[in-house]
C-alpha positions in Angstrom: 14.4 -0.8 0.3 16.5 -2.4 -2.5 15.1 -3.2 -6.0 14.7 -6.6 -5.2 12.5 -6.1 -2.4 12.8 -5.7 1.5 15.2 -8.1 3.1 14.9 -9.5 6.7 17.7 -7.4 7.7 16.5 -4.3 6.5 13.2 -5.0 8.2 15.1 -5.4 11.4 17.0 -2.2 10.7 13.9 0.1 9.9 11.9 -1.6 12.8 14.6 -0.6 15.5 14.8 2.8 13.8 11.4 3.3 14.3 11.5 2.0 17.9 9.6 -1.1 17.1 12.1 -4.0 17.8 10.8 -7.2 16.2 11.7 -10.7 17.4 14.0 -12.4 14.9 11.3 -14.8 13.8 9.0 -12.0 12.4 11.6 -10.4 10.0 10.9 -12.7 7.2 6.9 -12.3 7.5 7.1 -8.5 7.8 9.4 -8.3 4.8 7.0 -10.3 2.7 4.0 -8.3 3.9 5.9 -5.0 3.2 6.6 -6.2 -0.2 3.1 -7.3 -0.9 1.7 -3.8 0.1 4.6 -2.1 -1.7 3.4 -4.3 -5.2 -0.4 -3.4 -4.4 0.5 0.5 -4.0 2.6 0.2 -7.4 -0.4 -1.2 -9.3 -2.7 1.7 -7.7 -0.2 4.5 -8.6 -0.4 3.3 -12.5 -4.3 3.8 -12.5 -5.6 6.8 -14.6 -8.4 8.5 -12.7 -8.6 11.2 -15.2 -11.2 13.8 -14.3 -12.6 11.6 -11.4 -13.3 14.0 -8.4 -11.9 13.1 -5.0 -14.1 11.3 -2.5 -14.8 14.6 -0.7 -16.8 15.8 -3.7 -19.1 12.7 -3.7 -22.6 13.4 -2.7 -24.8 10.7 -1.6 -28.0 10.4 -3.8 -26.7 12.5 -6.5 -25.8 10.0 -9.3 -26.7 9.0 -12.8 -29.9 6.9 -13.0 -28.9 5.7 -16.8 -26.2 3.4 -15.7 -26.4 -0.2 -17.2 -26.3 -2.8 -14.9 
């Protein structure tokens, strides 16, 4: 993917390589969707979760009762 985002020709190439040929009228839409997903993931990667345990460590009913609402 280029630094400026995924282009319609790149979408066609990657879809063909994955065995998922797309009609030409879908390339621009798929490129825009992929760029949006990439921007969301980029923001998530910047989050600092610190000492937050993974979801597998969460136990229902175990929590802090002193949280402010």
